[in-house]
CHARMM internal coordinates of N, CA and C (Angstrom, degrees):
IC EDIT
DIST 1 N 1 CA 1.4568
DIST 1 CA 1 C 1.5302
ANGL 1 N 1 CA 1 C 110.61
DIST 1 C 2 N 1.3243
ANGL 1 CA 1 C 2 N 116.60
DIHE 1 N 1 CA 1 C 2 N -45.70
DIST 2 N 2 CA 1.4606
ANGL 1 C 2 N 2 CA 117.98
DIHE 1 CA 1 C 2 N 2 CA -179.27
DIST 2 CA 2 C 1.5265
ANGL 2 N 2 CA 2 C 111.20
DIHE 1 C 2 N 2 CA 2 C -68.02
DIST 2 C 3 N 1.3311
ANGL 2 CA 2 C 3 N 116.79
DIHE 2 N 2 CA 2 C 3 N -28.86
DIST 3 N 3 CA 1.4602
ANGL 2 C 3 N 3 CA 119.68
DIHE 2 CA 2 C 3 N 3 CA 177.88
DIST 3 CA 3 C 1.5225
ANGL 3 N 3 CA 3 C 110.22
DIHE 2 C 3 N 3 CA 3 C -66.92
DIST 3 C 4 N 1.3346
ANGL 3 CA 3 C 4 N 116.94
DIHE 3 N 3 CA 3 C 4 N -39.10
DIST 4 N 4 CA 1.4640
ANGL 3 C 4 N 4 CA 120.79
DIHE 3 CA 3 C 4 N 4 CA 178.63
DIST 4 CA 4 C 1.5242
ANGL 4 N 4 CA 4 C 110.72
DIHE 3 C 4 N 4 CA 4 C -66.45
DIST 4 C 5 N 1.3134
ANGL 4 CA 4 C 5 N 116.51
DIHE 4 N 4 CA 4 C 5 N -43.95
DIST 5 N 5 CA 1.4647
ANGL 4 C 5 N 5 CA 120.14
DIHE 4 CA 4 C 5 N 5 CA 178.46
DIST 5 CA 5 C 1.5239
ANGL 5 N 5 CA 5 C 109.80
DIHE 4 C 5 N 5 CA 5 C -63.95
DIST 5 C 6 N 1.3253
ANGL 5 CA 5 C 6 N 116.54
DIHE 5 N 5 CA 5 C 6 N -40.65
DIST 6 N 6 CA 1.4594
ANGL 5 C 6 N 6 CA 120.76
DIHE 5 CA 5 C 6 N 6 CA 177.80
DIST 6 CA 6 C 1.5159
ANGL 6 N 6 CA 6 C 111.83
DIHE 5 C 6 N 6 CA 6 C -60.86
DIST 6 C 7 N 1.3272
ANGL 6 CA 6 C 7 N 116.30
DIHE 6 N 6 CA 6 C 7 N -42.69
DIST 7 N 7 CA 1.4675
ANGL 6 C 7 N 7 CA 120.13
DIHE 6 CA 6 C 7 N 7 CA 179.04
DIST 7 CA 7 C 1.5207
ANGL 7 N 7 CA 7 C 111.05
DIHE 6 C 7 N 7 CA 7 C -64.54
DIST 7 C 8 N 1.3182
ANGL 7 CA 7 C 8 N 116.97
DIHE 7 N 7 CA 7 C 8 N -39.59
DIST 8 N 8 CA 1.4693
ANGL 7 C 8 N 8 CA 120.07
DIHE 7 CA 7 C 8 N 8 CA 177.78
DIST 8 CA 8 C 1.5301
ANGL 8 N 8 CA 8 C 111.58
DIHE 7 C 8 N 8 CA 8 C -65.61
DIST 8 C 9 N 1.3252
ANGL 8 CA 8 C 9 N 116.69
DIHE 8 N 8 CA 8 C 9 N -38.56
DIST 9 N 9 CA 1.4609
ANGL 8 C 9 N 9 CA 119.79
DIHE 8 CA 8 C 9 N 9 CA 177.64
DIST 9 CA 9 C 1.5250
ANGL 9 N 9 CA 9 C 111.29
DIHE 8 C 9 N 9 CA 9 C -66.68
DIST 9 C 10 N 1.3253
ANGL 9 CA 9 C 10 N 117.24
DIHE 9 N 9 CA 9 C 10 N -37.87
DIST 10 N 10 CA 1.4646
ANGL 9 C 10 N 10 CA 120.65
DIHE 9 CA 9 C 10 N 10 CA 177.25
DIST 10 CA 10 C 1.5270
ANGL 10 N 10 CA 10 C 109.92
DIHE 9 C 10 N 10 CA 10 C -63.83
DIST 10 C 11 N 1.3312
ANGL 10 CA 10 C 11 N 116.29
DIHE 10 N 10 CA 10 C 11 N -43.67
DIST 11 N 11 CA 1.4696
ANGL 10 C 11 N 11 CA 119.23
DIHE 10 CA 10 C 11 N 11 CA 177.92
DIST 11 CA 11 C 1.5265
ANGL 11 N 11 CA 11 C 111.61
DIHE 10 C 11 N 11 CA 11 C -63.71
DIST 11 C 12 N 1.3243
ANGL 11 CA 11 C 12 N 117.34
DIHE 11 N 11 CA 11 C 12 N -38.64
DIST 12 N 12 CA 1.4599
ANGL 11 C 12 N 12 CA 120.41
DIHE 11 CA 11 C 12 N 12 CA 177.65
DIST 12 CA 12 C 1.5317
ANGL 12 N 12 CA 12 C 110.66
DIHE 11 C 12 N 12 CA 12 C -65.14
DIST 12 C 13 N 1.3285
ANGL 12 CA 12 C 13 N 116.78
DIHE 12 N 12 CA 12 C 13 N -38.99
DIST 13 N 13 CA 1.4647
ANGL 12 C 13 N 13 CA 120.41
DIHE 12 CA 12 C 13 N 13 CA 177.36
DIST 13 CA 13 C 1.5112
ANGL 13 N 13 CA 13 C 111.78
DIHE 12 C 13 N 13 CA 13 C -63.79
DIST 13 C 14 N 1.3326
ANGL 13 CA 13 C 14 N 116.33
DIHE 13 N 13 CA 13 C 14 N -43.45
DIST 14 N 14 CA 1.4642
ANGL 13 C 14 N 14 CA 119.63
DIHE 13 CA 13 C 14 N 14 CA 176.78
DIST 14 CA 14 C 1.5262
ANGL 14 N 14 CA 14 C 110.87
DIHE 13 C 14 N 14 CA 14 C -65.02
DIST 14 C 15 N 1.3271
ANGL 14 CA 14 C 15 N 116.09
DIHE 14 N 14 CA 14 C 15 N -35.48
DIST 15 N 15 CA 1.4658
ANGL 14 C 15 N 15 CA 120.29
DIHE 14 CA 14 C 15 N 15 CA 176.26
DIST 15 CA 15 C 1.5242
ANGL 15 N 15 CA 15 C 112.14
DIHE 14 C 15 N 15 CA 15 C -62.78
DIST 15 C 16 N 1.3307
ANGL 15 CA 15 C 16 N 116.95
DIHE 15 N 15 CA 15 C 16 N -35.08
DIST 16 N 16 CA 1.4724
ANGL 15 C 16 N 16 CA 120.25
DIHE 15 CA 15 C 16 N 16 CA 176.89
DIST 16 CA 16 C 1.5259
ANGL 16 N 16 CA 16 C 110.69
DIHE 15 C 16 N 16 CA 16 C -64.10
DIST 16 C 17 N 1.3248
ANGL 16 CA 16 C 17 N 117.31
DIHE 16 N 16 CA 16 C 17 N -40.51
DIST 17 N 17 CA 1.4650
ANGL 16 C 17 N 17 CA 120.26
DIHE 16 CA 16 C 17 N 17 CA 179.28
DIST 17 CA 17 C 1.5247
ANGL 17 N 17 CA 17 C 111.11
DIHE 16 C 17 N 17 CA 17 C -68.66
DIST 17 C 18 N 1.3219
ANGL 17 CA 17 C 18 N 116.72
DIHE 17 N 17 CA 17 C 18 N -39.15
DIST 18 N 18 CA 1.4691
ANGL 17 C 18 N 18 CA 120.13
DIHE 17 CA 17 C 18 N 18 CA 177.42
DIST 18 CA 18 C 1.5289
ANGL 18 N 18 CA 18 C 109.98
DIHE 17 C 18 N 18 CA 18 C -64.96
DIST 18 C 19 N 1.3310
ANGL 18 CA 18 C 19 N 117.18
DIHE 18 N 18 CA 18 C 19 N -43.93
DIST 19 N 19 CA 1.4597
ANGL 18 C 19 N 19 CA 120.98
DIHE 18 CA 18 C 19 N 19 CA 179.14
DIST 19 CA 19 C 1.5269
ANGL 19 N 19 CA 19 C 111.10
DIHE 18 C 19 N 19 CA 19 C -62.92
DIST 19 C 20 N 1.3223
ANGL 19 CA 19 C 20 N 117.38
DIHE 19 N 19 CA 19 C 20 N -38.73
DIST 20 N 20 CA 1.4615
ANGL 19 C 20 N 20 CA 120.37
DIHE 19 CA 19 C 20 N 20 CA 178.25
DIST 20 CA 20 C 1.5232
ANGL 20 N 20 CA 20 C 110.51
DIHE 19 C 20 N 20 CA 20 C -60.68
DIST 20 C 21 N 1.3439
ANGL 20 CA 20 C 21 N 116.37
DIHE 20 N 20 CA 20 C 21 N -42.36
DIST 21 N 21 CA 1.4610
ANGL 20 C 21 N 21 CA 119.58
DIHE 20 CA 20 C 21 N 21 CA -179.78
DIST 21 CA 21 C 1.5242
ANGL 21 N 21 CA 21 C 112.39
DIHE 20 C 21 N 21 CA 21 C -72.36
DIST 21 C 22 N 1.3295
ANGL 21 CA 21 C 22 N 117.38
DIHE 21 N 21 CA 21 C 22 N -35.12
DIST 22 N 22 CA 1.4631
ANGL 21 C 22 N 22 CA 120.19
DIHE 21 CA 21 C 22 N 22 CA -179.54
DIST 22 CA 22 C 1.5247
ANGL 22 N 22 CA 22 C 112.37
DIHE 21 C 22 N 22 CA 22 C -72.75
DIST 22 C 23 N 1.3306
ANGL 22 CA 22 C 23 N 116.85
DIHE 22 N 22 CA 22 C 23 N -37.62
DIST 23 N 23 CA 1.4578
ANGL 22 C 23 N 23 CA 119.95
DIHE 22 CA 22 C 23 N 23 CA -179.41
DIST 23 CA 23 C 1.5274
ANGL 23 N 23 CA 23 C 111.54
DIHE 22 C 23 N 23 CA 23 C -70.42
DIST 23 C 24 N 1.2983
ANGL 23 CA 23 C 24 N 116.42
DIHE 23 N 23 CA 23 C 24 N -36.39
DIST 24 N 24 CA 1.4578
ANGL 23 C 24 N 24 CA 120.73
DIHE 23 CA 23 C 24 N 24 CA 177.55
DIST 24 CA 24 C 1.5139
ANGL 24 N 24 CA 24 C 113.34
DIHE 23 C 24 N 24 CA 24 C 70.15
DIST 24 C 25 N 1.3222
ANGL 24 CA 24 C 25 N 114.48
DIHE 24 N 24 CA 24 C 25 N -177.75
DIST 25 N 25 CA 1.4537
ANGL 24 C 25 N 25 CA 121.52
DIHE 24 CA 24 C 25 N 25 CA 179.61
DIST 25 CA 25 C 1.5163
ANGL 25 N 25 CA 25 C 109.59
DIHE 24 C 25 N 25 CA 25 C -121.80
DIST 25 C 26 N 1.3055
ANGL 25 CA 25 C 26 N 115.46
DIHE 25 N 25 CA 25 C 26 N 150.27
DIST 26 N 26 CA 1.4627
ANGL 25 C 26 N 26 CA 120.66
DIHE 25 CA 25 C 26 N 26 CA 178.05
DIST 26 CA 26 C 1.5288
ANGL 26 N 26 CA 26 C 109.00
DIHE 25 C 26 N 26 CA 26 C -135.48
DIST 26 C 27 N 1.3097
ANGL 26 CA 26 C 27 N 115.35
DIHE 26 N 26 CA 26 C 27 N 156.07
DIST 27 N 27 CA 1.4600
ANGL 26 C 27 N 27 CA 122.32
DIHE 26 CA 26 C 27 N 27 CA 174.83
DIST 27 CA 27 C 1.5246
ANGL 27 N 27 CA 27 C 106.48
DIHE 26 C 27 N 27 CA 27 C -118.23
DIST 27 C 28 N 1.3482
ANGL 27 CA 27 C 28 N 116.56
DIHE 27 N 27 CA 27 C 28 N 124.12
DIST 28 N 28 CA 1.4559
ANGL 27 C 28 N 28 CA 119.16
DIHE 27 CA 27 C 28 N 28 CA -178.12
DIST 28 CA 28 C 1.5283
ANGL 28 N 28 CA 28 C 111.17
DIHE 27 C 28 N 28 CA 28 C -83.42
DIST 28 C 29 N 1.3187
ANGL 28 CA 28 C 29 N 116.44
DIHE 28 N 28 CA 28 C 29 N -175.54
DIST 29 N 29 CA 1.4691
ANGL 28 C 29 N 29 CA 121.74
DIHE 28 CA 28 C 29 N 29 CA -174.49
DIST 29 CA 29 C 1.5299
ANGL 29 N 29 CA 29 C 112.49
DIHE 28 C 29 N 29 CA 29 C -64.80
DIST 29 C 30 N 1.3276
ANGL 29 CA 29 C 30 N 117.52
DIHE 29 N 29 CA 29 C 30 N -29.16
DIST 30 N 30 CA 1.4672
ANGL 29 C 30 N 30 CA 120.62
DIHE 29 CA 29 C 30 N 30 CA 179.63
DIST 30 CA 30 C 1.5262
ANGL 30 N 30 CA 30 C 111.92
DIHE 29 C 30 N 30 CA 30 C -85.02
DIST 30 C 31 N 1.3110
ANGL 30 CA 30 C 31 N 119.13
DIHE 30 N 30 CA 30 C 31 N -2.92
DIST 31 N 31 CA 1.4505
ANGL 30 C 31 N 31 CA 122.27
DIHE 30 CA 30 C 31 N 31 CA 178.23
DIST 31 CA 31 C 1.5186
ANGL 31 N 31 CA 31 C 114.61
DIHE 30 C 31 N 31 CA 31 C 91.99
DIST 31 C 32 N 1.3373
ANGL 31 CA 31 C 32 N 117.28
DIHE 31 N 31 CA 31 C 32 N 11.99
DIST 32 N 32 CA 1.4581
ANGL 31 C 32 N 32 CA 120.67
DIHE 31 CA 31 C 32 N 32 CA 178.50
DIST 32 CA 32 C 1.5217
ANGL 32 N 32 CA 32 C 109.87
DIHE 31 C 32 N 32 CA 32 C -83.45
DIST 32 C 33 N 1.3148
ANGL 32 CA 32 C 33 N 114.76
DIHE 32 N 32 CA 32 C 33 N 137.63
DIST 33 N 33 CA 1.4584
ANGL 32 C 33 N 33 CA 121.28
DIHE 32 CA 32 C 33 N 33 CA 178.32
DIST 33 CA 33 C 1.5252
ANGL 33 N 33 CA 33 C 109.22
DIHE 32 C 33 N 33 CA 33 C -88.44
DIST 33 C 34 N 1.3254
ANGL 33 CA 33 C 34 N 116.00
DIHE 33 N 33 CA 33 C 34 N 127.04
DIST 34 N 34 CA 1.4646
ANGL 33 C 34 N 34 CA 121.72
DIHE 33 CA 33 C 34 N 34 CA 177.92
DIST 34 CA 34 C 1.5254
ANGL 34 N 34 CA 34 C 107.82
DIHE 33 C 34 N 34 CA 34 C -114.81
DIST 34 C 35 N 1.3420
ANGL 34 CA 34 C 35 N 114.59
DIHE 34 N 34 CA 34 C 35 N 116.36
DIST 35 N 35 CA 1.4576
ANGL 34 C 35 N 35 CA 119.75
DIHE 34 CA 34 C 35 N 35 CA 178.36
DIST 35 CA 35 C 1.5171
ANGL 35 N 35 CA 35 C 109.02
DIHE 34 C 35 N 35 CA 35 C -147.36
DIST 35 C 36 N 1.3307
ANGL 35 CA 35 C 36 N 117.33
DIHE 35 N 35 CA 35 C 36 N 152.02
DIST 36 N 36 CA 1.4697
ANGL 35 C 36 N 36 CA 120.58
DIHE 35 CA 35 C 36 N 36 CA 179.03
DIST 36 CA 36 C 1.5291
ANGL 36 N 36 CA 36 C 110.86
DIHE 35 C 36 N 36 CA 36 C -82.41
DIST 36 C 37 N 1.3244
ANGL 36 CA 36 C 37 N 116.82
DIHE 36 N 36 CA 36 C 37 N 65.34
DIST 37 N 37 CA 1.4572
ANGL 36 C 37 N 37 CA 122.38
DIHE 36 CA 36 C 37 N 37 CA -172.98
DIST 37 CA 37 C 1.5249
ANGL 37 N 37 CA 37 C 112.49
DIHE 36 C 37 N 37 CA 37 C -62.30
DIST 37 C 38 N 1.3279
ANGL 37 CA 37 C 38 N 118.00
DIHE 37 N 37 CA 37 C 38 N -29.81
DIST 38 N 38 CA 1.4724
ANGL 37 C 38 N 38 CA 120.81
DIHE 37 CA 37 C 38 N 38 CA -177.09
DIST 38 CA 38 C 1.5221
ANGL 38 N 38 CA 38 C 112.33
DIHE 37 C 38 N 38 CA 38 C -63.18
DIST 38 C 39 N 1.3300
ANGL 38 CA 38 C 39 N 117.26
DIHE 38 N 38 CA 38 C 39 N -20.64
DIST 39 N 39 CA 1.4660
ANGL 38 C 39 N 39 CA 119.76
DIHE 38 CA 38 C 39 N 39 CA 179.98
DIST 39 CA 39 C 1.5243
ANGL 39 N 39 CA 39 C 112.16
DIHE 38 C 39 N 39 CA 39 C -69.60
DIST 39 C 40 N 1.3137
ANGL 39 CA 39 C 40 N 118.57
DIHE 39 N 39 CA 39 C 40 N -27.16
DIST 40 N 40 CA 1.4662
ANGL 39 C 40 N 40 CA 120.38
DIHE 39 CA 39 C 40 N 40 CA -178.94
DIST 40 CA 40 C 1.5278
ANGL 40 N 40 CA 40 C 112.96
DIHE 39 C 40 N 40 CA 40 C -68.79
DIST 40 C 41 N 1.3371
ANGL 40 CA 40 C 41 N 119.67
DIHE 40 N 40 CA 40 C 41 N -55.76
DIST 41 N 41 CA 1.4691
ANGL 40 C 41 N 41 CA 117.43
DIHE 40 CA 40 C 41 N 41 CA 178.71
DIST 41 CA 41 C 1.5258
ANGL 41 N 41 CA 41 C 112.48
DIHE 40 C 41 N 41 CA 41 C -65.64
DIST 41 C 42 N 1.3331
ANGL 41 CA 41 C 42 N 117.17
DIHE 41 N 41 CA 41 C 42 N -32.43
DIST 42 N 42 CA 1.4566
ANGL 41 C 42 N 42 CA 119.93
DIHE 41 CA 41 C 42 N 42 CA 176.95
DIST 42 CA 42 C 1.5255
ANGL 42 N 42 CA 42 C 110.30
DIHE 41 C 42 N 42 CA 42 C -64.61
DIST 42 C 43 N 1.3185
ANGL 42 CA 42 C 43 N 117.00
DIHE 42 N 42 CA 42 C 43 N -40.83
DIST 43 N 43 CA 1.4604
ANGL 42 C 43 N 43 CA 120.90
DIHE 42 CA 42 C 43 N 43 CA 178.12
DIST 43 CA 43 C 1.5166
ANGL 43 N 43 CA 43 C 111.94
DIHE 42 C 43 N 43 CA 43 C -63.13
DIST 43 C 44 N 1.3369
ANGL 43 CA 43 C 44 N 116.85
DIHE 43 N 43 CA 43 C 44 N -44.23
DIST 44 N 44 CA 1.4706
ANGL 43 C 44 N 44 CA 119.66
DIHE 43 CA 43 C 44 N 44 CA 178.23
DIST 44 CA 44 C 1.5255
ANGL 44 N 44 CA 44 C 111.43
DIHE 43 C 44 N 44 CA 44 C -65.12
DIST 44 C 45 N 1.3249
ANGL 44 CA 44 C 45 N 117.31
DIHE 44 N 44 CA 44 C 45 N -39.13
DIST 45 N 45 CA 1.4621
ANGL 44 C 45 N 45 CA 120.93
DIHE 44 CA 44 C 45 N 45 CA 178.52
DIST 45 CA 45 C 1.5297
ANGL 45 N 45 CA 45 C 110.77
DIHE 44 C 45 N 45 CA 45 C -63.07
DIST 45 C 46 N 1.3319
ANGL 45 CA 45 C 46 N 116.69
DIHE 45 N 45 CA 45 C 46 N -44.80
DIST 46 N 46 CA 1.4618
ANGL 45 C 46 N 46 CA 120.12
DIHE 45 CA 45 C 46 N 46 CA 179.60
DIST 46 CA 46 C 1.5283
ANGL 46 N 46 CA 46 C 111.43
DIHE 45 C 46 N 46 CA 46 C -65.97
DIST 46 C 47 N 1.3345
ANGL 46 CA 46 C 47 N 117.33
DIHE 46 N 46 CA 46 C 47 N -40.11
DIST 47 N 47 CA 1.4655
ANGL 46 C 47 N 47 CA 120.44
DIHE 46 CA 46 C 47 N 47 CA 177.91
DIST 47 CA 47 C 1.5247
ANGL 47 N 47 CA 47 C 111.48
DIHE 46 C 47 N 47 CA 47 C -62.61
DIST 47 C 48 N 1.3175
ANGL 47 CA 47 C 48 N 117.27
DIHE 47 N 47 CA 47 C 48 N -47.49
DIST 48 N 48 CA 1.4607
ANGL 47 C 48 N 48 CA 121.40
DIHE 47 CA 47 C 48 N 48 CA -178.80
DIST 48 CA 48 C 1.5250
ANGL 48 N 48 CA 48 C 110.97
DIHE 47 C 48 N 48 CA 48 C -63.07
DIST 48 C 49 N 1.3310
ANGL 48 CA 48 C 49 N 116.80
DIHE 48 N 48 CA 48 C 49 N -46.16
DIST 49 N 49 CA 1.4579
ANGL 48 C 49 N 49 CA 120.52
DIHE 48 CA 48 C 49 N 49 CA -179.96
DIST 49 CA 49 C 1.5266
ANGL 49 N 49 CA 49 C 110.90
DIHE 48 C 49 N 49 CA 49 C -63.76
DIST 49 C 50 N 1.3203
ANGL 49 CA 49 C 50 N 116.78
DIHE 49 N 49 CA 49 C 50 N -40.23
DIST 50 N 50 CA 1.4550
ANGL 49 C 50 N 50 CA 120.43
DIHE 49 CA 49 C 50 N 50 CA 178.48
DIST 50 CA 50 C 1.5083
ANGL 50 N 50 CA 50 C 112.38
DIHE 49 C 50 N 50 CA 50 C -65.08
DIST 50 C 51 N 1.3327
ANGL 50 CA 50 C 51 N 117.39
DIHE 50 N 50 CA 50 C 51 N -39.27
DIST 51 N 51 CA 1.4620
ANGL 50 C 51 N 51 CA 119.71
DIHE 50 CA 50 C 51 N 51 CA 178.38
DIST 51 CA 51 C 1.5257
ANGL 51 N 51 CA 51 C 111.22
DIHE 50 C 51 N 51 CA 51 C -66.79
DIST 51 C 52 N 1.3142
ANGL 51 CA 51 C 52 N 117.23
DIHE 51 N 51 CA 51 C 52 N -40.14
DIST 52 N 52 CA 1.4675
ANGL 51 C 52 N 52 CA 120.17
DIHE 51 CA 51 C 52 N 52 CA 178.71
DIST 52 CA 52 C 1.5252
ANGL 52 N 52 CA 52 C 110.38
DIHE 51 C 52 N 52 CA 52 C -64.07
DIST 52 C 53 N 1.3398
ANGL 52 CA 52 C 53 N 116.55
DIHE 52 N 52 CA 52 C 53 N -45.32
DIST 53 N 53 CA 1.4621
ANGL 52 C 53 N 53 CA 119.47
DIHE 52 CA 52 C 53 N 53 CA -179.40
DIST 53 CA 53 C 1.5225
ANGL 53 N 53 CA 53 C 111.92
DIHE 52 C 53 N 53 CA 53 C -67.68
DIST 53 C 54 N 1.3137
ANGL 53 CA 53 C 54 N 117.49
DIHE 53 N 53 CA 53 C 54 N -29.79
DIST 54 N 54 CA 1.4664
ANGL 53 C 54 N 54 CA 120.11
DIHE 53 CA 53 C 54 N 54 CA 178.73
DIST 54 CA 54 C 1.5218
ANGL 54 N 54 CA 54 C 111.83
DIHE 53 C 54 N 54 CA 54 C -76.09
DIST 54 C 55 N 1.3130
ANGL 54 CA 54 C 55 N 117.59
DIHE 54 N 54 CA 54 C 55 N -34.07
DIST 55 N 55 CA 1.4652
ANGL 54 C 55 N 55 CA 121.18
DIHE 54 CA 54 C 55 N 55 CA -177.94
DIST 55 CA 55 C 1.5269
ANGL 55 N 55 CA 55 C 113.10
DIHE 54 C 55 N 55 CA 55 C -85.34
DIST 55 C 56 N 1.3088
ANGL 55 CA 55 C 56 N 117.61
DIHE 55 N 55 CA 55 C 56 N -19.05
DIST 56 N 56 CA 1.4618
ANGL 55 C 56 N 56 CA 121.49
DIHE 55 CA 55 C 56 N 56 CA -177.00
DIST 56 CA 56 C 1.5328
ANGL 56 N 56 CA 56 C 112.68
DIHE 55 C 56 N 56 CA 56 C -58.67
DIST 56 C 57 N 1.3371
ANGL 56 CA 56 C 57 N 120.69
DIHE 56 N 56 CA 56 C 57 N -48.22
DIST 57 N 57 CA 1.4686
ANGL 56 C 57 N 57 CA 118.93
DIHE 56 CA 56 C 57 N 57 CA 178.47
DIST 57 CA 57 C 1.5378
ANGL 57 N 57 CA 57 C 113.14
DIHE 56 C 57 N 57 CA 57 C -63.95
DIST 57 C 58 N 1.3176
ANGL 57 CA 57 C 58 N 116.75
DIHE 57 N 57 CA 57 C 58 N -33.80
DIST 58 N 58 CA 1.4650
ANGL 57 C 58 N 58 CA 119.65
DIHE 57 CA 57 C 58 N 58 CA 178.42
DIST 58 CA 58 C 1.5203
ANGL 58 N 58 CA 58 C 111.04
DIHE 57 C 58 N 58 CA 58 C -66.11
DIST 58 C 59 N 1.3141
ANGL 58 CA 58 C 59 N 116.76
DIHE 58 N 58 CA 58 C 59 N -40.44
DIST 59 N 59 CA 1.4672
ANGL 58 C 59 N 59 CA 120.24
DIHE 58 CA 58 C 59 N 59 CA 178.13
DIST 59 CA 59 C 1.5244
ANGL 59 N 59 CA 59 C 111.19
DIHE 58 C 59 N 59 CA 59 C -66.85
DIST 59 C 60 N 1.3312
ANGL 59 CA 59 C 60 N 116.74
DIHE 59 N 59 CA 59 C 60 N -38.76
DIST 60 N 60 CA 1.4650
ANGL 59 C 60 N 60 CA 119.83
DIHE 59 CA 59 C 60 N 60 CA 178.76
DIST 60 CA 60 C 1.5277
ANGL 60 N 60 CA 60 C 110.72
DIHE 59 C 60 N 60 CA 60 C -63.29
DIST 60 C 61 N 1.3394
ANGL 60 CA 60 C 61 N 116.38
DIHE 60 N 60 CA 60 C 61 N -42.99
DIST 61 N 61 CA 1.4656
ANGL 60 C 61 N 61 CA 119.65
DIHE 60 CA 60 C 61 N 61 CA 179.22
DIST 61 CA 61 C 1.5202
ANGL 61 N 61 CA 61 C 110.88
DIHE 60 C 61 N 61 CA 61 C -64.47
DIST 61 C 62 N 1.3109
ANGL 61 CA 61 C 62 N 117.39
DIHE 61 N 61 CA 61 C 62 N -41.14
DIST 62 N 62 CA 1.4620
ANGL 61 C 62 N 62 CA 120.73
DIHE 61 CA 61 C 62 N 62 CA -179.61
DIST 62 CA 62 C 1.5270
ANGL 62 N 62 CA 62 C 110.64
DIHE 61 C 62 N 62 CA 62 C -65.07
DIST 62 C 63 N 1.3106
ANGL 62 CA 62 C 63 N 117.09
DIHE 62 N 62 CA 62 C 63 N -40.75
DIST 63 N 63 CA 1.4648
ANGL 62 C 63 N 63 CA 119.90
DIHE 62 CA 62 C 63 N 63 CA 178.43
DIST 63 CA 63 C 1.5178
ANGL 63 N 63 CA 63 C 111.22
DIHE 62 C 63 N 63 CA 63 C -68.52
DIST 63 C 64 N 1.3157
ANGL 63 CA 63 C 64 N 117.62
DIHE 63 N 63 CA 63 C 64 N -37.27
DIST 64 N 64 CA 1.4623
ANGL 63 C 64 N 64 CA 120.53
DIHE 63 CA 63 C 64 N 64 CA 179.31
DIST 64 CA 64 C 1.5280
ANGL 64 N 64 CA 64 C 110.66
DIHE 63 C 64 N 64 CA 64 C -66.91
DIST 64 C 65 N 1.3213
ANGL 64 CA 64 C 65 N 117.78
DIHE 64 N 64 CA 64 C 65 N -40.28
DIST 65 N 65 CA 1.4625
ANGL 64 C 65 N 65 CA 120.42
DIHE 64 CA 64 C 65 N 65 CA 177.76
DIST 65 CA 65 C 1.5214
ANGL 65 N 65 CA 65 C 110.97
DIHE 64 C 65 N 65 CA 65 C -67.14
DIST 65 C 66 N 1.3344
ANGL 65 CA 65 C 66 N 116.82
DIHE 65 N 65 CA 65 C 66 N -35.41
DIST 66 N 66 CA 1.4546
ANGL 65 C 66 N 66 CA 119.88
DIHE 65 CA 65 C 66 N 66 CA 178.14
DIST 66 CA 66 C 1.5064
ANGL 66 N 66 CA 66 C 112.30
DIHE 65 C 66 N 66 CA 66 C -65.69
DIST 66 C 67 N 1.3154
ANGL 66 CA 66 C 67 N 117.48
DIHE 66 N 66 CA 66 C 67 N -34.92
DIST 67 N 67 CA 1.4661
ANGL 66 C 67 N 67 CA 120.72
DIHE 66 CA 66 C 67 N 67 CA 179.33
DIST 67 CA 67 C 1.5235
ANGL 67 N 67 CA 67 C 111.21
DIHE 66 C 67 N 67 CA 67 C -74.46
DIST 67 C 68 N 1.3342
ANGL 67 CA 67 C 68 N 117.39
DIHE 67 N 67 CA 67 C 68 N -30.82
DIST 68 N 68 CA 1.4650
ANGL 67 C 68 N 68 CA 120.33
DIHE 67 CA 67 C 68 N 68 CA 178.37
DIST 68 CA 68 C 1.5128
ANGL 68 N 68 CA 68 C 111.76
DIHE 67 C 68 N 68 CA 68 C -68.77
DIST 68 C 69 N 1.3164
ANGL 68 CA 68 C 69 N 117.59
DIHE 68 N 68 CA 68 C 69 N -31.25
DIST 69 N 69 CA 1.4696
ANGL 68 C 69 N 69 CA 121.60
DIHE 68 CA 68 C 69 N 69 CA -176.39
DIST 69 CA 69 C 1.5269
ANGL 69 N 69 CA 69 C 112.62
DIHE 68 C 69 N 69 CA 69 C -83.24
DIST 69 C 70 N 1.3171
ANGL 69 CA 69 C 70 N 118.32
DIHE 69 N 69 CA 69 C 70 N -8.50
DIST 70 N 70 CA 1.4528
ANGL 69 C 70 N 70 CA 120.57
DIHE 69 CA 69 C 70 N 70 CA 179.54
DIST 70 CA 70 C 1.5210
ANGL 70 N 70 CA 70 C 110.57
DIHE 69 C 70 N 70 CA 70 C -73.29
DIST 70 C 71 N 1.3348
ANGL 70 CA 70 C 71 N 117.08
DIHE 70 N 70 CA 70 C 71 N 141.00
DIST 71 N 71 CA 1.4860
ANGL 70 C 71 N 71 CA 119.76
DIHE 70 CA 70 C 71 N 71 CA 178.42
DIST 71 CA 71 C 1.5086
ANGL 71 N 71 CA 71 C 112.83
DIHE 70 C 71 N 71 CA 71 C -76.57
END
COOR INIT
IC SEED 1 N 1 CA 1 C
IC BUILD
């Protein structure tokens, strides 16, 4: 379950980066830069959280196997 949620979060993070590139940036008549900057930190946050949630079950299995092999 956590692996599925992690994968969805990774896809959402990648979607934020794609949306940032598709929306682009513009400069208005007064010289102000308009860009969807919030998508960048949100994308990194979603990617990091998704990677942690995806790796968590693998680490648990590895630790459980290590404890079984101990004498």
